[in-house]
C-alpha atoms as an extended CHARMM CRD file, in Angstrom:
* protein
*
        77  EXT
         1         1  MET       CA             42.1280000000      144.7390000000       79.7600000000  PROA      1               0.0000000000
         2         2  PRO       CA             38.8050000000      145.1060000000       78.0540000000  PROA      2               0.0000000000
         3         3  PHE       CA             37.7270000000      142.3050000000       75.8050000000  PROA      3               0.0000000000
         4         4  SER       CA             37.6120000000      144.5460000000       72.6970000000  PROA      4               0.0000000000
         5         5  ILE       CA             41.3080000000      145.4900000000       72.9980000000  PROA      5               0.0000000000
         6         6  ILE       CA             42.3050000000      141.8330000000       73.2820000000  PROA      6               0.0000000000
         7         7  THR       CA             40.1040000000      140.9980000000       70.2850000000  PROA      7               0.0000000000
         8         8  HSD       CA             41.6530000000      143.7720000000       68.1700000000  PROA      8               0.0000000000
         9         9  ARG       CA             45.1710000000      142.6670000000       69.0750000000  PROA      9               0.0000000000
        10        10  ALA       CA             44.3660000000      139.0450000000       68.3360000000  PROA      10              0.0000000000
        11        11  LEU       CA             42.8080000000      139.9510000000       65.0020000000  PROA      11              0.0000000000
        12        12  THR       CA             45.8040000000      142.0990000000       64.0620000000  PROA      12              0.0000000000
        13        13  CYS       CA             48.1920000000      139.3150000000       65.0430000000  PROA      13              0.0000000000
        14        14  TYR       CA             46.1500000000      136.7620000000       63.0890000000  PROA      14              0.0000000000
        15        15  MET       CA             46.0800000000      138.9380000000       59.9580000000  PROA      15              0.0000000000
        16        16  PHE       CA             49.8270000000      139.6210000000       60.1640000000  PROA      16              0.0000000000
        17        17  PHE       CA             50.8000000000      135.9520000000       60.4680000000  PROA      17              0.0000000000
        18        18  SER       CA             48.2350000000      134.8730000000       57.9130000000  PROA      18              0.0000000000
        19        19  ASN       CA             49.6740000000      137.2980000000       55.3640000000  PROA      19              0.0000000000
        20        20  LEU       CA             53.2230000000      136.3000000000       56.2490000000  PROA      20              0.0000000000
        21        21  ILE       CA             52.4410000000      132.6040000000       55.7370000000  PROA      21              0.0000000000
        22        22  ASN       CA             50.7090000000      133.3970000000       52.4360000000  PROA      22              0.0000000000
        23        23  ILE       CA             53.7380000000      135.3140000000       51.1810000000  PROA      23              0.0000000000
        24        24  LEU       CA             56.0840000000      132.4880000000       52.1980000000  PROA      24              0.0000000000
        25        25  GLN       CA             53.9000000000      129.9000000000       50.4770000000  PROA      25              0.0000000000
        26        26  THR       CA             53.8670000000      131.9600000000       47.2940000000  PROA      26              0.0000000000
        27        27  VAL       CA             57.6380000000      132.4380000000       47.2610000000  PROA      27              0.0000000000
        28        28  VAL       CA             58.3640000000      128.7700000000       47.9670000000  PROA      28              0.0000000000
        29        29  THR       CA             55.8690000000      127.5870000000       45.3710000000  PROA      29              0.0000000000
        30        30  LYS       CA             57.1250000000      129.9720000000       42.7090000000  PROA      30              0.0000000000
        31        31  ASN       CA             60.8270000000      129.3510000000       43.2700000000  PROA      31              0.0000000000
        32        32  TYR       CA             61.0430000000      125.6940000000       44.2550000000  PROA      32              0.0000000000
        33        33  ILE       CA             57.9480000000      123.7650000000       43.1850000000  PROA      33              0.0000000000
        34        34  PHE       CA             56.9900000000      125.0370000000       39.7210000000  PROA      34              0.0000000000
        35        35  ASP       CA             59.4530000000      124.8010000000       36.8440000000  PROA      35              0.0000000000
        36        36  GLU       CA             58.7730000000      127.9610000000       34.8590000000  PROA      36              0.0000000000
        37        37  ASN       CA             60.7060000000      126.8140000000       31.7770000000  PROA      37              0.0000000000
        38        38  LYS       CA             58.7140000000      123.5930000000       31.6010000000  PROA      38              0.0000000000
        39        39  ILE       CA             55.4360000000      125.5060000000       31.8740000000  PROA      39              0.0000000000
        40        40  ARG       CA             56.5000000000      127.9420000000       29.1330000000  PROA      40              0.0000000000
        41        41  ALA       CA             57.4980000000      125.0300000000       26.8730000000  PROA      41              0.0000000000
        42        42  GLU       CA             54.0940000000      123.3890000000       27.3600000000  PROA      42              0.0000000000
        43        43  LEU       CA             52.3020000000      126.6720000000       26.6440000000  PROA      43              0.0000000000
        44        44  MET       CA             54.2770000000      127.2190000000       23.4390000000  PROA      44              0.0000000000
        45        45  LYS       CA             53.5650000000      123.6280000000       22.3870000000  PROA      45              0.0000000000
        46        46  GLU       CA             49.8250000000      124.1620000000       22.9130000000  PROA      46              0.0000000000
        47        47  LYS       CA             49.9700000000      127.5180000000       21.1400000000  PROA      47              0.0000000000
        48        48  GLU       CA             51.4660000000      125.9380000000       18.0100000000  PROA      48              0.0000000000
        49        49  LYS       CA             48.6120000000      123.4580000000       17.6380000000  PROA      49              0.0000000000
        50        50  PRO       CA             45.9920000000      124.4150000000       15.0700000000  PROA      50              0.0000000000
        51        51  LYS       CA             42.8190000000      125.6910000000       16.6360000000  PROA      51              0.0000000000
        52        52  LYS       CA             39.5900000000      123.8310000000       16.0100000000  PROA      52              0.0000000000
        53        53  LYS       CA             36.6290000000      125.8890000000       14.9290000000  PROA      53              0.0000000000
        54        54  SER       CA             33.5050000000      125.4950000000       16.9610000000  PROA      54              0.0000000000
        55        55  GLY       CA             30.3320000000      124.3850000000       15.2610000000  PROA      55              0.0000000000
        56        56  PHE       CA             28.8040000000      127.8270000000       15.6760000000  PROA      56              0.0000000000
        57        57  GLN       CA             31.8420000000      129.5560000000       14.1830000000  PROA      57              0.0000000000
        58        58  ALA       CA             31.8790000000      127.1920000000       11.1900000000  PROA      58              0.0000000000
        59        59  LYS       CA             28.1690000000      127.8050000000       10.5420000000  PROA      59              0.0000000000
        60        60  LEU       CA             28.6540000000      131.5510000000       10.8740000000  PROA      60              0.0000000000
        61        61  GLU       CA             31.5210000000      131.5590000000        8.3700000000  PROA      61              0.0000000000
        62        62  GLU       CA             29.4880000000      129.4450000000        5.9410000000  PROA      62              0.0000000000
        63        63  ALA       CA             26.5700000000      131.8770000000        6.2230000000  PROA      63              0.0000000000
        64        64  MET       CA             28.9290000000      134.8090000000        5.5920000000  PROA      64              0.0000000000
        65        65  LYS       CA             30.3080000000      133.1100000000        2.4570000000  PROA      65              0.0000000000
        66        66  GLN       CA             26.7840000000      132.5160000000        1.1980000000  PROA      66              0.0000000000
        67        67  GLN       CA             25.8500000000      136.1510000000        1.8080000000  PROA      67              0.0000000000
        68        68  GLN       CA             28.9660000000      137.3400000000       -0.0180000000  PROA      68              0.0000000000
        69        69  ALA       CA             28.1520000000      135.0580000000       -2.9630000000  PROA      69              0.0000000000
        70        70  ILE       CA             24.6120000000      136.4590000000       -3.0660000000  PROA      70              0.0000000000
        71        71  GLN       CA             25.9420000000      140.0440000000       -2.9690000000  PROA      71              0.0000000000
        72        72  GLU       CA             28.3640000000      139.3130000000       -5.8400000000  PROA      72              0.0000000000
        73        73  GLN       CA             25.5550000000      137.8130000000       -7.8990000000  PROA      73              0.0000000000
        74        74  LYS       CA             23.4140000000      140.9200000000       -7.3270000000  PROA      74              0.0000000000
        75        75  LYS       CA             26.2660000000      143.1610000000       -8.4190000000  PROA      75              0.0000000000
        76        76  LYS       CA             26.7290000000      141.1930000000      -11.6400000000  PROA      76              0.0000000000
        77        77  LYS       CA             23.0560000000      141.6600000000      -12.6080000000  PROA      77              0.0000000000
């Protein structure tokens, strides 16, 4: 047999078994290793925490409040 035919067969075999092992790993991990309810509980717990504002966001909001105050003062005049 020519070398290229053997190489193609070997590559096809490798890809097939590689994908099969990947699928098995995914199924085992999803069904037996990770506890989905525990993960959901942790996510909900984190979601309920108040979010901190970043320094940039706080400065931006303060600048917007100042601009709104200036606009209101101009309207009153």
